[in-house]
C-alpha positions in Angstrom: -19.1 10.0 -8.9 -17.5 11.4 -12.0 -15.4 13.9 -10.0 -14.2 11.1 -7.7 -13.2 8.9 -10.6 -11.4 11.6 -12.5 -9.6 12.6 -9.3 -8.5 9.0 -8.8 -7.2 8.8 -12.4 -5.3 12.1 -11.9 -3.8 10.7 -8.7 -2.9 7.4 -10.4 -1.3 9.2 -13.3 0.7 11.4 -10.9 1.9 8.3 -9.0 2.9 6.6 -12.3 4.9 9.7 -13.4 6.6 9.9 -10.0 7.5 6.2 -10.2 8.9 6.6 -13.8 11.0 9.6 -12.6 12.4 7.7 -9.7 13.2 4.7 -11.8 14.9 6.9 -14.3 17.1 8.4 -11.6 18.0 4.9 -10.4 18.5 3.7 -13.9 16.2 0.6 -13.4 13.8 -1.0 -15.7 10.1 -0.5 -14.7 9.6 -4.3 -14.8 12.1 -4.8 -11.9 9.9 -3.0 -9.3 6.7 -5.0 -9.0 5.8 -4.6 -5.3 4.3 -2.1 -2.9 4.9 -1.5 0.8 1.4 -1.1 2.4 0.3 0.0 5.8 -3.1 -1.3 6.8 -5.6 -1.0 9.7 -8.1 -3.8 10.0 -11.2 -4.9 11.8 -11.5 -8.3 13.4 -15.2 -8.9 13.2 -15.9 -9.5 16.9 -19.2 -8.0 17.9 -18.0 -6.0 20.9 -14.5 -5.1 19.8 -13.4 -1.5 19.7 -12.6 -1.8 16.0 -16.3 -1.8 15.3 -16.4 1.7 16.7 -13.7 3.0 14.5 -10.5 2.2 16.5 -9.1 -0.3 14.0 -6.3 -2.8 14.8 -2.9 -2.0 13.4 -1.0 -0.7 11.7 0.0 -3.9 9.9 2.7 -3.7 7.2 2.6 -5.8 4.0 4.7 -6.2 0.9 2.3 -6.7 -1.9 3.8 -8.3 -5.0 2.2 -8.7 -8.4 3.1 -12.1 -9.7 1.9 -14.1 -12.6 -0.6 -15.9 -10.3 -2.0 -12.7 -9.0 -1.2 -10.5 -5.9 0.7 -12.0 -3.0 0.7 -10.3 0.4 3.6 -10.9 2.7 3.3 -9.8 6.3 6.2 -7.7 7.5 7.0 -6.7 11.2 6.5 -3.1 12.0 9.6 -0.9 11.3 11.8 -0.2 14.3 10.9 2.9 16.2 13.7 5.5 16.4 13.0 5.9 20.1 13.8 2.3 21.1 
């Protein structure tokens, strides 16, 4: 458990450093970027659905914003495929 927690902390620290470096290159304040683009696979809960066997539904794309009221998830359509 300790190794996993320390690995998560290292990963989080590395991501924060990467974000800071990117914001510095763009010359933006860190407070301006308060959202994440998330790809998620979900299960529906139906008893006989294939998602219960590991073939989850998705991907679904969300923009997750951290606002004063908490996190807000906004559904986004899938990005356009380069082959269409």
